[in-house]
N, C-alpha and C positions, 0 to 999 in steps of 0.2 A: 524570597528573603536572600539577598545577596551575601556571599561569603565574606565580603569586606564591609558590610553595613554595621552600624552601631547596634541595631536591634539583634542581629545575628550573634554578635560578640556577647551581648547581655544574655541571650538565650543559651549559648554554650556555657557561659559562666554559671548560670542558674542550674543548668542540667547537670554539670559536674558536681556542684555543691549538693544537689538533691540526691544524686547517685550514691555519694559516699555517706550521706546522712541516713539513707534507707538501710534497713536490716539487710545483711549480705544475701540472704536467701531470696529476697524479692528485688534485688538490684536490676535483674533483667526485665522485670515487670515495669519498673520505672523507666528503663531505657526504651521499652516498647511504647509506653504512653508518650514520652517525649518525642519519639520518632513520628508518631501519628499527629501529634500537635504541630510539629514542624511542617509536615506535609500538608496538613489542613490550612495552616497559615500561608504556606507558599502557593497552594493551589487547591482550595477546598472543592472546586467543581470536579476535580479529577480523582478524588479518593476512591470512586467506584472502580476505576480502572486498576488501581493498586490492589483493591480487595479482590477483584475478579482474577487477576494473575495469581495472587496468593492462594485463593481457595482452589482454583483449578489445579495448580501444581502441587498443593498439599494433598488434595484428594487423589490426584494421579500418582504421587509418590507412595501414598498408603496402599493403593490398589496394586501398583507394580511390586512393591515390597511384599505384599501378601501372596503373590504368584511366583516370585523368584524361587527357583528350585522345584517348583511344582508344575507350573504350566507356562512355558516360555512364550507360547503363542498368545496366550491371554495377556501376559505381561507386555508383550510388544504392542498389542492392540491398545492397551491403556496408555502406553508411552506415546504412540502416534496420535491418539485422541488428545492427550495433554498438550503435546507440541502444536497440534493443529489449532486448538483453541487459544493457546497462549500467543503464538506467532500470528494467528488470525486476527486477534485483537490489535496487535501492533500494526499489522498490514492495513487493517481497516482505517485506523485513525491517521497513520503516517503516509500511506501510499495511495489511498483511494483517489484523491484529487490529482495526483501525478498520473495515475492510470487514465482518469477521465480526460485530462488535458491532452494526452497522447492519442487517445481514441478520437477526440474531436479534431485533432490536427491531421490524423491519418485518413479518416473517413468522412471528414467535413460534417461532423455531427455537432449537435448543440446541447450536449448533456450538461447538467448543472452539477457543480462540485458540492462537497459537504462543507458546511460552515462550522468547523470545529478546530479549536486550537490544540496543539500537540500537548498531551499531558506531561507534566514535569518528570523527567527521569525515566520515561517509559522504556526506552531502548535498553537502559542499564538493568532495570529490575526484571525486564522480560528475559534478557540473556542470562542473568544470574539464576533466575528461578528455573529456566529451561535446562541450564547446565546441571542443576540439582537433580531433576528427574532422570536425566541421562546418566548421571553418576549412580543413582539408585538402580537403574536398569542394568548397568555394567558392574554392579556390586562394588563400586568404589566407596560407597557410604551406605549406611542404613537409613531407611525412611524415618523421618521425625514424626513421632506419634502425637506430640503436644502441638495443637494448632497455633497457640499464641507464641510459643517459642519459634515455630517456623515463620510466623508473621514478622517477628523481630529480624530474622535472617534476611527477609526480603526488603524490609523497610528501614533498616538501621540508618538513622538520619544523616550522619556525616557523608556517607558514600552514595546515597540514593540518587542525587542529582547528576553527578558526573563521574561516578566510579570511585576507586577501581572496582572492576567486576570481580566479586568474591567467589570463593569456592566453599561449599558447605563443610567439607572435611577440614578446612583451615579455620573456619570461624565458629564452628559448632561449640566447642568447649570454651572458647574465649568469650563468646557472647553470654553464655548461660552460667559460667562458673563465677563464684563470688570474687570480688577484688578488694583488697585492702588499700587504704589510702597510702600512696607512696610519693613522696616529694620528687623522687627521681623521674617518675612518669609525668608529673605535672611540668617539671622543668624541661624535660625532653620534648614534651608536646608543645609547650609555649615557644621554645626555640624554633621548632619546625614551622609553627604557625607564623611567627614573625618573619622567617625566611620566605614563606609563601606570600605574605603580604608585601614584602619587598619586591618580589618578582612581579606580582600582579599590579601593584599600585605605583611602583617606580619604573621598572623595566618595561612592562607591557603598556602601561598608560602613556609613558613618555614616548615610547616607540610609535604608538598610535597617532600622536600629534604629527610626526613626520610622515607617516604612512598616509594619513588623510590629506595632508597638504600636497604631497606629491601625486597621489593617485587621483585626486580631484582635478588637478591641473598639470598633467605630465609634460605638456608642451613648454610650459614656462621653465621647467627645470632641465630640459635638454638631456645631456649625457648623465646628469645626476639622478635620472629616474631610476637607475639601477639600485640606488640607495633605498628607494621605496620598497623594493623587493626584499632587500637585506633587513630593513627595519621591520617589515611584515613578518619575516621569519622569526625575529627576536620576539615580536609581539605575540605571535601564535604560541611559541614555545613557553615564554615566560607566563602567559595567562593560564595555559592549560596545566603546565607542571607546577606553577604556583598554587593553583587550586588544589592539586593533588597533595602538595605539602601541607596546606591548611587542613585538608580532610584527614590525612594520616596523623597530623599533630593532634587533632581533636580526639581521634580514636585512641591515641597513646595515653591521653589523660584519663581515659576510662580503663586503661590497662589492656587495650585491644590493639594488636599489631596487624594492620592491613598490608596487603601486598604492594610492593613498589611498582610504580607505573612508568617511570623514566629512569634510565641510567646513561647519562651523557650521550644522547643520540647523535649529536653533531661530531662526535669522535668516531662514528661508524666508518668502516672501510668499504662498505658496499650497501646497496639497497636492502639486501637480505639482513645484513647486520643492523641496519638502521631500524628495521621493523622488529628486531629483537630488543631494541632499546627504547622505542617510542610506543606509548600506549601498550605496555607489555601485557597487561591482563586481557585486552582485546585480542592481541596476537596469540596468546596461549589458548584463549577460548576457541579461536578459529582453528588453531592447530589440533586441539584435542577433540573438538566436536564437529569440525567440518573436514579438515585436511585428512586426518587419519581414517575416519569412516569412509570418505570418498575413495581414498587411495586403496583401501583394503576391501572395497565393495566388489561384488561379483562382476558387475558390468565393467568396472575398471580393470579387473584381472583379465577379462576377455579382450579388452582393448590393448592391454599390455602384450598378450600373446600374439595378437594380430600385428602390432607394431614391431615385435621382434622378427616376425616372418618377413615383413616388408622392408624394414630399415636396418635389420641386424640386431644382435643382442644388446650392444652397448647403447645405441640410440633408443631401441625399443624399451629398454629398462628405464630410461630417463623420461620418455614422453608421457607416461601416466603421471609422474610427479609434476611435470610441467603443466599438464591439464588440470591437475588438482590445485596447483597454485593459482591458475587463472580463475577457477571456480571460487577459491577462497577470497581472492581480491575483488572479484565481482561482488561477493557478499559484503566485503568490507566497504566498498563504494556505496552500495545500497544502504548499508547500516548508517553511514555518515549523513545521508539526507536524501529526500525524494526529489532529485533533480539529475539531469543527464551529466552535469559537470562532476558530480560525485561518482557516478558510474565510470566516467572517463578517467577520473583520478585513480580509482581502484584498478581499472584495467591497465592504465599506464604503468603502475607499479608491478602488477602481475605479469605483464609482457616482459618487462626488464628482468624480473626474477626468473621467469620461464626460459628466456633466451640465455641468461647467464648459466642456467643449469645445463642447457644443451651445449654451450660453448666452454664448459668448465675444463675439459681436456685440452682444448686449444689454448685457453688462457694459461694453463700450466706449462704447456710446451713453449709458448711465446715468452713467458717470464724466464724460463730456463735459458732460452737462446739469447735473450736480451739482458741476462744477468740482473733481473729486477728482483 
């Protein structure tokens, strides 16, 4: 069900009407039913994957919560088991064929791939639910005891297909507390949705016309081929950020404020700054659940001590951060898709950011000398 389809618009209008007609105590129940109806219509074959992720992380969260403050070792085992099962499901459906293709190419094998389409939104709800059990383990939030309320957190229909990746601590009260009908929320939501439609249907779709024409026949356009790249940039940004505007606008009409995912990324002053502005919720997820745990891990501390001895204190202090950034952007690349181009894309960004970290002192001195 496309975000810009007539059916989706009617579904949203009906959902908002039903939400405010329902008694306030059961509004969240109506939102849960609507979310599952949306997912069933969008891809009924894949509801089992959504249920699997929901059940695994709900049970893991309860078990981790029961052991926090009592038996940290048991809590850690439940955490590892939950993450293994949740990410294992994602890896199985998203990366099995990629792994088989590479094994066949490397060892001249003839293994058959799996005939399965990627479930809708699986990367988003897998990361969101995994972040939840990590937050329970780190005591950033308490485990949700109500299974249906937790199911709503995982399946909230505006964000399930393309984010933003939500945090339980931010959404918990918003999803479950009653909301009165307020015209300001409807107006604000509609304005944001219309802005998103403009981005997707005008900017992105019209840019795509030029992109397809130029990319399909670059020789014909000669020096103008560079405009294909520029229009593709507009298409990519307008389509993705426009979708975020639609999603955030829909949530606003229910009285729910989702996290922003873009803040003028093309005004960034560096690659690092760009990633603070582009797909922000993915970046913060990677920072909180990959970068910091890796940087503060025991093996990274050992690497840091070794680096200080070999390269000196200044460089030795920076190298662990650079390595953590490379790991983060490798994961970012893999998250974007099961193909080498995505891994190269991730590492390209990671290498630039890591190199910039190593060269930060030099850049500062050069700017001072050149009066920049």
